[in-house]
C-alpha positions as CSV (number, residue, x, y, z in Angstrom):
1,X,22.2,-17.6,53.3
2,X,21.2,-18.5,49.8
3,X,23.9,-17.9,47.1
4,X,22.9,-15.9,44.0
5,X,23.1,-18.0,40.9
6,X,26.1,-17.6,38.7
7,X,25.1,-14.9,36.1
8,X,27.4,-16.6,33.5
9,X,25.6,-19.9,33.8
10,X,22.2,-18.2,33.8
11,X,23.1,-16.5,30.5
12,X,24.5,-19.6,29.0
13,X,21.3,-21.4,30.0
14,X,19.3,-18.9,28.4
15,X,21.3,-18.8,25.2
16,X,21.1,-22.6,25.0
17,X,17.3,-22.7,25.3
18,X,17.0,-20.1,22.6
19,X,19.4,-22.3,20.3
20,X,17.2,-25.2,21.1
21,X,13.8,-23.5,20.6
22,X,15.1,-21.9,17.2
23,X,16.2,-25.2,15.9
24,X,12.9,-27.0,16.8
25,X,11.1,-24.2,14.9
26,X,13.2,-24.7,12.1
27,X,12.6,-28.7,12.0
28,X,8.9,-28.0,12.7
29,X,7.9,-25.0,10.2
30,X,10.7,-25.3,7.5
31,X,11.5,-28.9,7.3
32,X,8.3,-30.3,8.7
33,X,10.4,-32.9,10.6
34,X,9.7,-32.3,14.3
35,X,11.9,-34.3,16.7
36,X,10.1,-33.3,20.1
37,X,6.6,-33.5,21.2
38,X,4.5,-30.2,21.7
39,X,4.7,-30.9,25.5
40,X,8.5,-31.0,25.5
41,X,8.7,-27.7,23.3
42,X,6.4,-26.1,25.7
43,X,8.6,-27.1,28.5
44,X,11.6,-25.4,27.0
45,X,9.9,-22.4,26.2
46,X,8.4,-22.1,29.8
47,X,11.8,-22.5,31.3
48,X,13.3,-19.6,28.9
49,X,10.2,-17.4,30.0
50,X,10.9,-18.0,33.7
51,X,14.6,-17.1,33.5
52,X,14.1,-14.1,31.5
53,X,11.4,-13.0,34.0
54,X,14.0,-13.3,36.7
55,X,16.7,-11.7,34.7
56,X,15.0,-9.0,32.6
57,X,18.3,-7.4,31.8
58,X,19.2,-10.5,29.7
59,X,16.1,-10.3,27.4
60,X,16.8,-9.5,23.8
61,X,14.7,-8.4,21.0
62,X,15.2,-11.7,18.9
63,X,14.4,-13.9,21.7
64,X,11.6,-16.6,21.0
65,X,9.7,-14.9,24.0
66,X,9.6,-11.6,22.4
67,X,7.3,-12.5,19.4
68,X,4.3,-10.4,20.9
69,X,5.7,-7.3,22.8
70,X,4.8,-4.1,20.8
71,X,2.0,-1.9,21.9
72,X,-0.9,-1.3,19.5
73,X,0.0,1.2,16.7
74,X,-2.0,4.3,15.7
75,X,-1.2,3.6,12.1
76,X,1.3,2.0,9.9
77,X,4.5,3.7,8.9
78,X,5.5,3.7,5.2
79,X,8.5,1.5,4.2
80,X,10.1,2.4,0.9
81,X,11.5,-0.7,-0.6
82,X,15.0,-0.7,-2.1
83,X,13.8,-2.3,-5.1
84,X,10.7,-2.5,-6.6
85,X,8.4,-5.3,-5.8
86,X,7.2,-6.1,-9.2
87,X,3.9,-7.9,-10.4
88,X,3.9,-10.6,-12.9
89,X,2.4,-11.0,-16.5
90,X,-0.1,-13.8,-16.9
91,X,-0.4,-16.7,-19.3
92,X,-4.0,-17.7,-19.6
93,X,-3.4,-21.0,-21.6
94,X,-0.5,-23.7,-22.7
95,X,-0.1,-21.6,-25.8
96,X,0.6,-18.3,-24.1
97,X,3.1,-20.2,-21.9
98,X,4.9,-21.6,-25.0
99,X,4.9,-18.2,-26.6
100,X,6.6,-16.9,-23.3
101,X,9.3,-19.4,-23.7
102,X,9.7,-18.6,-27.5
103,X,9.9,-14.9,-26.5
104,X,12.7,-15.4,-24.1
105,X,14.7,-17.5,-26.5
106,X,14.2,-14.8,-29.2
107,X,15.4,-12.1,-26.7
108,X,18.3,-14.1,-25.6
109,X,19.0,-15.6,-29.1
110,X,19.2,-19.0,-27.5
111,X,18.0,-22.2,-29.5
112,X,18.4,-24.8,-26.9
113,X,16.0,-25.3,-23.9
114,X,15.6,-22.7,-21.1
115,X,15.7,-24.1,-17.5
116,X,12.9,-22.8,-15.1
117,X,12.0,-23.0,-11.5
118,X,8.3,-23.6,-11.2
119,X,6.4,-22.6,-8.0
120,X,3.1,-22.7,-6.7
121,X,1.4,-19.2,-7.1
122,X,-0.1,-18.5,-3.5
123,X,-3.2,-16.5,-2.9
124,X,-2.1,-14.6,0.2
125,X,-0.5,-11.2,1.1
126,X,3.1,-10.2,-0.4
127,X,5.5,-9.2,2.0
128,X,9.2,-8.3,2.4
129,X,11.5,-9.3,5.2
130,X,14.6,-7.3,5.7
131,X,17.3,-9.2,7.7
132,X,20.3,-6.9,8.9
133,X,23.3,-8.8,10.3
134,X,21.1,-11.8,10.7
135,X,18.3,-10.2,12.8
136,X,14.9,-9.4,11.5
137,X,15.0,-5.6,11.2
138,X,11.9,-4.6,8.9
139,X,8.9,-6.4,7.7
140,X,6.5,-4.6,5.2
141,X,3.8,-5.1,2.8
142,X,4.1,-5.0,-0.9
143,X,2.0,-1.9,-1.1
144,X,2.1,-0.1,-4.6
145,X,5.4,-2.0,-5.1
146,X,7.6,1.0,-4.4
147,X,6.2,1.9,-0.9
148,X,4.6,-0.7,1.6
149,X,3.3,-0.7,5.1
150,X,5.5,-1.4,8.1
151,X,3.9,-4.6,9.7
152,X,7.2,-5.4,11.7
153,X,5.5,-6.1,14.9
154,X,2.8,-8.2,13.3
155,X,5.2,-10.4,11.4
156,X,7.3,-11.2,14.3
157,X,4.2,-13.0,15.7
158,X,4.3,-15.5,12.9
159,X,6.2,-18.4,14.2
160,X,7.3,-19.7,11.0
161,X,9.4,-16.4,10.5
162,X,12.9,-16.5,12.3
163,X,13.6,-13.5,14.5
164,X,17.5,-14.4,13.8
165,X,18.8,-16.2,11.0
166,X,20.3,-19.7,11.7
167,X,24.0,-19.9,10.9
168,X,24.6,-22.5,8.1
169,X,27.8,-24.5,7.9
170,X,28.5,-23.6,4.4
171,X,27.0,-19.9,4.1
172,X,27.9,-16.6,6.0
173,X,25.4,-14.6,7.7
174,X,24.6,-11.8,5.1
175,X,25.0,-8.1,6.2
176,X,21.7,-7.5,4.3
177,X,19.3,-10.0,3.2
178,X,16.0,-8.9,1.7
179,X,13.7,-11.8,1.1
180,X,10.2,-11.6,-0.3
181,X,7.1,-13.9,0.0
182,X,3.6,-14.6,0.9
183,X,1.8,-14.4,4.2
184,X,-1.1,-17.0,4.1
185,X,-3.7,-18.7,6.5
186,X,-3.9,-22.4,5.9
187,X,-7.2,-23.6,5.0
188,X,-7.7,-25.8,8.2
189,X,-6.7,-22.7,10.3
190,X,-9.2,-20.5,8.3
191,X,-12.1,-22.9,9.0
192,X,-11.3,-23.0,12.8
193,X,-11.0,-19.2,12.7
194,X,-14.5,-18.7,11.3
195,X,-16.0,-21.3,13.6
196,X,-14.7,-19.3,16.5
197,X,-15.8,-16.0,15.2
198,X,-19.2,-17.5,14.6
199,X,-19.6,-18.6,18.2
200,X,-18.7,-15.2,19.1
201,X,-21.1,-13.5,16.9
202,X,-18.4,-11.8,14.9
203,X,-18.6,-11.4,11.1
204,X,-17.1,-14.1,9.1
205,X,-13.9,-13.9,6.8
206,X,-14.8,-14.4,3.2
207,X,-11.9,-16.4,2.3
208,X,-8.2,-17.4,3.7
209,X,-6.7,-14.4,1.7
210,X,-8.9,-11.8,3.3
211,X,-8.2,-13.4,6.8
212,X,-4.6,-13.3,6.3
213,X,-4.8,-9.8,4.9
214,X,-7.1,-8.6,7.8
215,X,-4.9,-10.2,10.4
216,X,-1.6,-9.0,9.0
217,X,-2.8,-5.4,8.9
218,X,-4.2,-5.3,12.6
219,X,-3.0,-2.3,14.5
220,X,-2.6,-4.5,17.6
221,X,0.0,-7.2,17.2
222,X,-1.7,-9.3,19.9
223,X,-4.7,-9.7,17.5
224,X,-2.3,-10.9,14.8
225,X,-0.7,-13.2,17.2
226,X,-4.1,-14.9,17.9
227,X,-4.4,-15.9,14.3
228,X,-2.2,-18.8,12.9
229,X,-0.5,-17.2,10.0
230,X,2.2,-18.8,7.9
231,X,4.5,-17.8,5.4
232,X,6.5,-18.9,2.2
233,X,9.5,-17.1,0.8
234,X,10.4,-17.1,-2.8
235,X,12.4,-14.2,-4.1
236,X,15.4,-12.0,-3.2
237,X,15.6,-8.4,-2.8
238,X,18.8,-6.7,-2.3
239,X,21.6,-9.0,-0.8
240,X,25.0,-8.0,0.8
241,X,27.6,-10.3,1.9
242,X,26.0,-13.4,0.1
243,X,25.6,-14.3,-3.4
244,X,23.5,-16.8,-5.5
245,X,23.7,-17.9,-9.1
246,X,20.3,-19.2,-9.6
247,X,16.6,-19.2,-8.2
248,X,17.1,-22.9,-7.2
249,X,20.3,-22.1,-5.4
250,X,18.5,-19.3,-3.6
251,X,15.6,-21.3,-2.5
252,X,17.6,-24.3,-1.1
253,X,20.1,-21.9,0.6
254,X,17.6,-19.6,2.3
255,X,16.0,-22.9,3.8
256,X,19.4,-23.2,5.8
257,X,19.0,-19.8,7.3
258,X,15.8,-21.1,8.8
259,X,13.4,-19.3,6.1
260,X,10.3,-21.3,5.1
261,X,10.3,-22.4,1.3
262,X,7.3,-24.1,-0.2
263,X,8.4,-27.8,-0.8
264,X,6.4,-28.0,-3.9
265,X,8.7,-25.9,-5.9
266,X,10.5,-27.8,-8.7
267,X,13.4,-27.4,-11.5
268,X,12.0,-27.8,-15.0
269,X,14.4,-28.4,-17.7
270,X,12.3,-26.8,-20.4
271,X,8.9,-25.3,-20.9
272,X,7.3,-28.8,-21.4
273,X,8.2,-29.8,-17.9
274,X,6.7,-26.4,-16.6
275,X,3.5,-27.4,-18.4
276,X,3.5,-30.9,-16.7
277,X,4.0,-29.2,-13.6
278,X,1.0,-26.9,-14.1
279,X,-1.2,-29.9,-14.9
280,X,0.1,-32.0,-11.9
281,X,-0.6,-28.8,-9.6
282,X,-3.7,-28.1,-11.0
283,X,-5.0,-31.4,-10.1
284,X,-3.7,-31.4,-6.6
285,X,-4.8,-27.8,-5.9
286,X,-7.6,-28.9,-3.6
287,X,-5.1,-31.2,-1.5
288,X,-3.0,-28.2,-0.6
289,X,-3.6,-26.6,2.8
290,X,-3.5,-23.0,1.3
291,X,-5.2,-21.3,-1.5
292,X,-3.3,-21.5,-4.8
293,X,-4.6,-19.7,-8.1
294,X,-1.7,-21.0,-10.5
295,X,1.8,-21.5,-10.9
296,X,4.8,-19.1,-11.6
297,X,7.7,-20.0,-13.8
298,X,11.0,-18.2,-13.5
299,X,14.0,-18.5,-15.6
300,X,16.5,-20.3,-13.1
301,X,19.8,-18.4,-14.1
302,X,20.2,-15.0,-12.4
303,X,22.7,-14.2,-15.1
304,X,19.9,-14.8,-17.9
305,X,17.4,-13.0,-15.7
306,X,20.0,-9.8,-15.6
307,X,20.1,-10.0,-19.5
308,X,16.3,-10.2,-19.8
309,X,15.6,-7.3,-17.3
310,X,12.0,-5.9,-16.7
311,X,9.4,-4.2,-18.7
312,X,7.9,-1.3,-16.6
313,X,6.6,-3.1,-13.3
314,X,7.0,-6.8,-14.7
315,X,10.2,-9.0,-15.1
316,X,10.5,-10.5,-18.6
317,X,12.0,-13.6,-16.9
318,X,8.9,-14.7,-15.1
319,X,5.2,-15.4,-15.8
320,X,2.1,-16.6,-13.9
321,X,0.1,-19.3,-15.4
322,X,-3.3,-19.3,-13.7
323,X,-5.6,-22.3,-12.8
324,X,-8.6,-22.8,-14.7
325,X,-11.8,-21.3,-12.8
326,X,-13.2,-23.9,-10.4
327,X,-16.8,-25.1,-10.9
328,X,-19.4,-26.7,-8.6
329,X,-23.0,-27.8,-9.0
330,X,-25.9,-26.7,-6.7
331,X,-29.4,-25.9,-6.7
332,X,-31.2,-22.8,-6.8
333,X,-33.7,-22.6,-3.8
334,X,-35.2,-19.3,-4.4
335,X,-34.6,-16.2,-6.7
336,X,-34.8,-12.8,-4.8
337,X,-34.6,-9.3,-6.0
338,X,-32.0,-6.9,-4.4
339,X,-32.7,-3.1,-5.0
340,X,-29.3,-1.0,-5.7
341,X,-28.3,2.7,-5.1
342,X,-30.1,4.2,-8.1
343,X,-33.1,1.9,-7.7
344,X,-31.9,-0.8,-10.0
345,X,-33.5,-4.2,-9.3
346,X,-31.1,-7.1,-9.6
347,X,-32.3,-10.8,-9.4
348,X,-30.2,-13.0,-7.1
349,X,-30.2,-16.9,-6.9
350,X,-30.3,-18.2,-3.2
351,X,-28.3,-21.4,-3.6
352,X,-28.0,-24.5,-1.3
353,X,-24.7,-23.9,0.2
354,X,-21.6,-25.4,-1.7
355,X,-17.9,-25.1,-1.3
356,X,-16.2,-23.6,-4.2
357,X,-12.5,-22.5,-4.4
358,X,-12.3,-22.9,-0.7
359,X,-15.4,-20.6,0.1
360,X,-18.8,-21.4,0.9
361,X,-21.1,-19.9,-1.7
362,X,-24.9,-19.4,-0.9
363,X,-26.1,-16.8,-3.4
364,X,-25.0,-15.5,-6.9
365,X,-26.3,-12.6,-9.0
366,X,-28.3,-13.4,-12.0
367,X,-27.7,-9.8,-13.3
368,X,-31.1,-9.1,-15.2
369,X,-34.3,-10.8,-16.4
370,X,-32.8,-11.1,-20.0
371,X,-30.0,-13.2,-18.6
372,X,-32.4,-15.4,-16.8
373,X,-34.6,-15.9,-19.8
374,X,-31.5,-16.6,-22.0
375,X,-30.1,-19.4,-19.7
376,X,-33.6,-20.5,-18.9
377,X,-32.9,-20.5,-15.0
378,X,-35.8,-21.3,-12.5
379,X,-36.2,-21.9,-8.9
380,X,-35.5,-25.5,-8.2
381,X,-33.0,-26.1,-11.1
382,X,-29.5,-27.4,-10.7
383,X,-27.0,-25.2,-12.0
384,X,-23.0,-25.0,-12.6
385,X,-21.5,-22.4,-10.5
386,X,-18.2,-20.8,-11.2
387,X,-16.1,-18.1,-9.5
388,X,-15.0,-15.5,-12.1
389,X,-11.3,-15.1,-11.4
390,X,-11.8,-17.3,-8.3
391,X,-13.6,-14.5,-6.7
392,X,-17.1,-13.6,-8.0
393,X,-19.6,-16.6,-8.3
394,X,-21.9,-16.7,-11.1
395,X,-24.2,-19.2,-12.9
396,X,-22.7,-20.6,-15.9
397,X,-25.8,-22.8,-17.1
398,X,-28.5,-25.1,-16.0
399,X,-27.4,-28.7,-15.8
400,X,-30.6,-30.3,-14.5
401,X,-34.2,-28.9,-14.6
402,X,-36.1,-29.0,-11.4
403,X,-39.0,-31.6,-11.4
404,X,-41.8,-30.6,-11.6
405,X,-40.4,-27.4,-13.5
406,X,-41.1,-23.9,-11.6
407,X,-42.6,-21.4,-13.7
408,X,-40.5,-18.7,-15.3
409,X,-39.4,-16.1,-13.0
410,X,-41.0,-12.7,-13.3
411,X,-39.8,-9.2,-11.9
412,X,-42.0,-7.7,-9.3
413,X,-44.6,-5.0,-10.0
414,X,-43.7,-3.1,-6.9
415,X,-40.4,-2.7,-5.2
416,X,-39.6,-5.6,-2.6
417,X,-38.1,-3.0,-0.3
418,X,-40.6,-0.2,0.0
419,X,-43.5,-1.1,-2.2
420,X,-42.8,1.8,-4.6
421,X,-43.7,1.7,-8.3
422,X,-41.4,-0.2,-10.6
423,X,-40.6,1.4,-14.1
424,X,-39.2,-0.7,-17.2
425,X,-38.5,1.3,-20.3
426,X,-39.0,-0.4,-23.6
427,X,-35.9,-1.8,-25.1
428,X,-33.9,-1.7,-21.8
429,X,-33.0,-4.5,-19.7
430,X,-33.1,-2.6,-16.3
431,X,-36.0,-2.3,-13.8
432,X,-36.0,0.4,-11.3
433,X,-37.7,1.6,-8.1
434,X,-38.5,5.2,-8.6
435,X,-39.1,6.0,-4.8
436,X,-36.3,8.2,-3.7
437,X,-37.0,7.6,-0.3
438,X,-36.6,3.7,-0.6
439,X,-34.3,2.4,2.3
440,X,-32.6,0.0,0.0
441,X,-31.7,2.9,-2.2
442,X,-30.4,5.0,0.6
443,X,-28.1,2.1,2.2
444,X,-26.5,1.6,-1.3
445,X,-26.2,5.4,-1.7
446,X,-24.2,5.5,1.6
447,X,-22.1,2.6,0.7
448,X,-21.3,4.1,-2.7
449,X,-20.8,7.6,-1.4
450,X,-18.2,6.3,1.4
451,X,-16.3,4.0,-1.0
452,X,-12.7,4.1,-1.9
453,X,-13.0,5.8,-5.2
454,X,-15.7,8.3,-4.1
455,X,-15.3,10.1,-0.6
456,X,-13.1,7.3,0.8
457,X,-14.6,7.1,4.2
458,X,-13.3,4.2,6.1
459,X,-15.6,2.3,8.6
460,X,-19.0,2.1,6.9
461,X,-19.7,-1.6,6.9
462,X,-23.1,-2.9,6.1
463,X,-24.4,-3.1,9.7
464,X,-23.4,0.4,10.4
465,X,-25.2,1.9,7.2
466,X,-28.2,-0.2,7.9
467,X,-28.4,1.3,11.4
468,X,-27.9,4.6,10.2
469,X,-30.9,4.4,7.8
470,X,-33.2,2.6,10.1
471,X,-32.6,5.0,12.8
472,X,-33.3,8.0,10.6
473,X,-30.0,9.5,11.5
474,X,-29.1,9.6,7.6
475,X,-32.1,10.4,5.2
476,X,-29.9,12.3,2.9
477,X,-26.2,12.2,2.0
478,X,-25.4,15.4,3.4
479,X,-26.6,14.1,6.9
480,X,-23.4,12.1,7.0
481,X,-21.7,15.3,8.0
482,X,-24.0,16.2,10.4
483,X,-23.5,13.2,12.5
484,X,-22.2,13.4,16.0
485,X,-20.1,11.1,18.1
486,X,-22.8,10.8,20.9
487,X,-25.4,9.6,18.4
488,X,-23.1,6.9,16.8
489,X,-22.0,5.5,20.2
490,X,-25.6,4.7,20.9
491,X,-25.7,2.3,17.9
492,X,-25.3,-1.4,18.3
493,X,-21.6,-2.6,18.7
494,X,-20.5,1.0,18.5
495,X,-18.5,2.3,21.6
496,X,-16.9,5.7,22.1
497,X,-13.7,5.1,20.5
498,X,-15.3,3.4,17.3
499,X,-17.7,6.4,17.1
500,X,-14.9,8.9,17.3
501,X,-13.0,7.1,14.6
502,X,-16.0,7.2,12.2
503,X,-16.4,11.0,13.0
504,X,-12.6,11.6,12.2
505,X,-13.0,9.6,9.0
506,X,-16.1,11.6,8.0
507,X,-14.1,14.9,8.6
508,X,-11.1,13.8,6.8
509,X,-13.3,13.3,3.6
510,X,-14.3,16.9,3.8
511,X,-11.2,17.9,1.7
512,X,-11.6,16.3,-1.7
513,X,-11.5,16.8,-5.4
514,X,-14.5,17.5,-7.6
515,X,-14.4,14.3,-9.6
516,X,-14.7,12.1,-6.5
517,X,-17.7,14.2,-5.3
518,X,-19.4,13.8,-8.8
519,X,-18.7,10.1,-8.7
520,X,-20.0,9.7,-5.0
521,X,-23.4,11.3,-6.1
522,X,-24.3,8.2,-7.8
523,X,-25.8,9.6,-11.0
524,X,-26.6,6.9,-13.2
525,X,-24.3,6.0,-16.0
526,X,-21.5,8.3,-14.3
527,X,-18.5,6.5,-13.0
528,X,-14.9,7.5,-12.2
529,X,-13.8,8.3,-16.0
530,X,-16.9,10.2,-16.8
531,X,-16.7,12.1,-13.4
532,X,-13.2,13.4,-14.1
533,X,-14.1,14.4,-17.6
534,X,-17.2,16.4,-16.1
535,X,-14.9,17.8,-13.3
536,X,-12.4,19.1,-15.9
537,X,-15.2,20.6,-18.2
538,X,-17.3,22.3,-15.6
539,X,-14.8,23.1,-12.8
540,X,-17.7,23.3,-9.9
541,X,-20.8,21.6,-9.0
542,X,-22.8,24.7,-9.6
543,X,-21.7,24.8,-13.2
544,X,-22.4,21.3,-13.8
545,X,-25.7,21.4,-12.3
546,X,-26.6,24.3,-14.9
547,X,-25.2,22.5,-18.0
548,X,-27.6,21.6,-20.5
549,X,-27.8,18.4,-22.7
550,X,-26.2,19.9,-25.6
551,X,-23.1,21.0,-23.5
552,X,-23.0,17.7,-21.8
553,X,-23.0,15.8,-25.1
554,X,-20.3,18.0,-26.5
555,X,-17.9,16.2,-24.2
556,X,-16.1,13.3,-25.9
557,X,-17.6,9.9,-24.7
558,X,-20.7,11.4,-23.3
559,X,-23.7,10.4,-25.6
560,X,-27.4,11.1,-25.4
561,X,-28.3,8.6,-22.7
562,X,-25.6,9.7,-20.3
563,X,-26.4,13.6,-21.0
564,X,-30.0,12.8,-20.3
565,X,-29.3,11.0,-17.1
566,X,-27.1,13.7,-15.7
567,X,-29.7,16.3,-16.7
568,X,-32.5,14.3,-15.0
569,X,-30.5,14.0,-11.8
570,X,-30.0,17.7,-11.5
571,X,-33.6,18.5,-12.6
572,X,-34.8,16.5,-9.5
573,X,-35.3,19.4,-6.7
574,X,-34.6,17.0,-3.9
575,X,-31.2,16.0,-5.6
576,X,-30.4,19.6,-6.3
577,X,-30.9,20.5,-2.7
578,X,-28.7,17.6,-1.4
579,X,-25.8,18.8,-3.7
580,X,-26.1,22.3,-2.6
581,X,-25.9,21.3,1.2
582,X,-23.1,18.9,0.3
583,X,-21.1,22.0,-1.4
584,X,-21.3,23.9,2.0
585,X,-19.9,20.9,3.9
586,X,-17.1,20.2,1.6
587,X,-13.9,21.8,0.7
588,X,-13.7,20.8,-3.0
589,X,-10.5,21.3,-5.0
590,X,-11.0,22.4,-8.5
591,X,-9.2,20.6,-11.4
592,X,-6.1,22.3,-12.8
593,X,-6.5,22.9,-16.6
594,X,-3.4,24.0,-18.5
595,X,-4.6,26.1,-21.5
596,X,-2.9,24.8,-24.6
597,X,-1.4,21.9,-22.5
598,X,0.8,19.3,-24.2
599,X,-2.2,17.0,-24.9
600,X,-4.4,19.5,-26.2
601,X,-7.1,17.7,-28.3
602,X,-5.3,14.5,-28.1
603,X,-7.2,11.0,-27.6
604,X,-5.3,9.0,-25.0
605,X,-5.9,5.3,-24.1
606,X,-4.4,3.7,-20.9
607,X,-3.4,0.1,-20.9
608,X,-1.6,-1.9,-17.8
609,X,-0.5,-0.8,-14.6
610,X,1.8,2.6,-14.2
611,X,4.8,2.6,-11.8
612,X,4.6,6.4,-11.0
613,X,0.8,7.0,-10.4
614,X,-2.5,5.3,-10.2
615,X,-5.0,5.1,-12.9
616,X,-7.1,7.7,-11.5
617,X,-4.0,10.2,-11.3
618,X,-2.9,9.5,-14.8
619,X,-6.5,10.2,-16.1
620,X,-6.7,13.3,-14.2
621,X,-3.3,14.5,-15.6
622,X,-4.1,13.8,-19.1
623,X,-7.3,15.8,-18.7
624,X,-5.5,18.5,-17.1
625,X,-3.1,18.8,-19.9
626,X,-5.9,19.3,-22.5
627,X,-6.2,15.7,-23.6
628,X,-9.0,13.1,-23.7
629,X,-9.0,9.8,-22.0
630,X,-10.7,7.0,-24.1
631,X,-11.6,3.5,-23.0
632,X,-11.0,1.9,-26.4
633,X,-8.5,2.1,-29.2
634,X,-9.5,3.4,-32.5
635,X,-7.7,5.1,-35.7
636,X,-8.7,8.3,-34.2
637,X,-6.6,7.4,-31.0
638,X,-3.5,9.7,-30.8
639,X,-1.4,7.7,-28.2
640,X,-1.5,4.5,-26.0
641,X,0.3,4.6,-22.9
642,X,1.6,1.2,-21.9
643,X,2.1,0.1,-18.4
644,X,2.9,-3.3,-16.9
645,X,0.6,-6.3,-17.9
646,X,-1.0,-4.6,-20.8
647,X,-4.0,-6.1,-22.1
648,X,-5.7,-6.3,-25.6
649,X,-5.5,-2.6,-26.2
650,X,-1.7,-2.7,-26.9
651,X,-2.3,-5.6,-29.5
652,X,-5.2,-3.3,-31.0
653,X,-2.9,-0.3,-31.1
654,X,-0.1,-2.2,-33.1
655,X,-2.8,-3.5,-35.6
656,X,-3.9,0.0,-36.3
657,X,-0.5,1.5,-36.3
658,X,-1.3,3.9,-33.4
659,X,1.6,5.4,-31.5
660,X,2.6,3.8,-28.1
661,X,4.4,5.4,-25.3
662,X,6.3,4.0,-22.4
663,X,5.7,5.6,-19.0
664,X,9.0,7.5,-19.2
665,X,7.9,9.0,-22.4
666,X,4.4,9.8,-21.2
667,X,5.8,11.6,-18.1
668,X,8.3,13.6,-20.3
669,X,5.2,14.6,-22.5
670,X,3.4,16.0,-19.5
671,X,6.6,17.9,-18.4
672,X,8.4,15.7,-16.3
673,X,7.2,14.2,-12.7
674,X,4.2,15.0,-10.8
């Protein structure tokens, strides 16, 4: 008879294997100093998997085998951060960086040098990891800085994230350790991922950051596990049971816990060394295997950080110094014209594909004919391409004229999509297709209608929108609310579950606010701000549709052109019928306007990011309190509300002597919280 294995020996071997695997993960991911081959590592993992399979009662949540074990989630739970995950103010040049240093010295009344820690500013997705008694308890996204999404199951799949902290020789395991960082997708992994998606006929990711964000926010952790995400950690949250005196001590210490820290971080004795670090990293940014858009300089001493404190959502003791925009030369192979939702025609340069800031660029908007003429852009020309904010590509200038030179570009006489008539008013830069049934106009109208700041209907990607228009299922915007699950399920790449999700998302959008509906209609010259003003003034779609130009122009910031555009929209019988049908499909909340409110007849300008509410909510509350929201500061401005990272509006307010309000004062003026 075969004797059963000694349970204590099995348990000891399992623990030894876990310790070995965790040790080798630390050497590989944190120190970048592997001691064994991949084959030897795999052998250890297979032995552990076999033992745990035979003895399931010995499996623990922090075992290296348990990185992917959670079932797909229906949605992410909300996690409230114990302390806010703040955003950083920016320095755009060396002078602003030096001024930041001077400002700190003035605040602290220090004449000597300030010591900083300089770190690479990663272009990824900000997260917070919470370890309780050494075990990973919760992982969440930054969210709005106060509340994030619970992505614990997905973060557990990232191999460079320890599920249990290592025990250092000189440090205790903290009772609570909150550590913040950035989840990234390395560039080489990004290229391989896109190659694989291309083979499968799946849409490609635009850049590594989008890929990282999309991967981390998968409802099924198994999808996240299939993508080689990585992480760098760089900031503490709440700590219990361990203390650090400086940022550098923190970075060096958490490495001993097995947490991954960027090896490019440096101590800088003064601001001059910070500037040297920026120059060095700016030159090396293309060598890095991850996207970086600048550096971050932090006052090293935590005692000094505590004295400096914060301004709204930003620390006074840290600043981001962005890299300069990246540029590349390429050739314009063709200039095409695209049609927008209001019929506007936009010339677009089709380019010889070029790598710029880690992304392949093959097209760039040329904006309008006047811009093309001003830069003298023609087909066949070599141009300098830049990504505005490392995001949107645009043509800076012509660097080499084509030979022979192509003729000047001319706007088409007929719509390139539907063949309809084109109108161009004297003195205006725009060209417009006047055919209301133009397929291109309807595609763009649906995209706009469903977008986040309008009806906020998830799932309306380009391919679905194109199919809805081409199949004739959506001819007018209100047709969206008549769609059936079985109709959607018959479309290409649209199964029963996806179709059900789309219908659910459409139904969820039925309950909405008036300003969102007005914005969603796509009236020319009417955006979020104007839509909120119109909603506050007219209260219902019916009243807005009846308003004459004089009534519209009585609203501050609405001039003759905007008033005429609104009136023309509702004078079109086809538009009016769509609005009437939409009103029957939707449950529209009326704006609340307080007679004699605290901001009655006051002109208010917002600058920076508010902690307690979004810009949309702030504008709505100002309007509901009887005030007016203005986009620019003048002598007629009554208040400027200042949030984190304020722009030039704050400087302008100070120059004109306009009163500024911190967020707390603003809330008190409104009458307290929400």
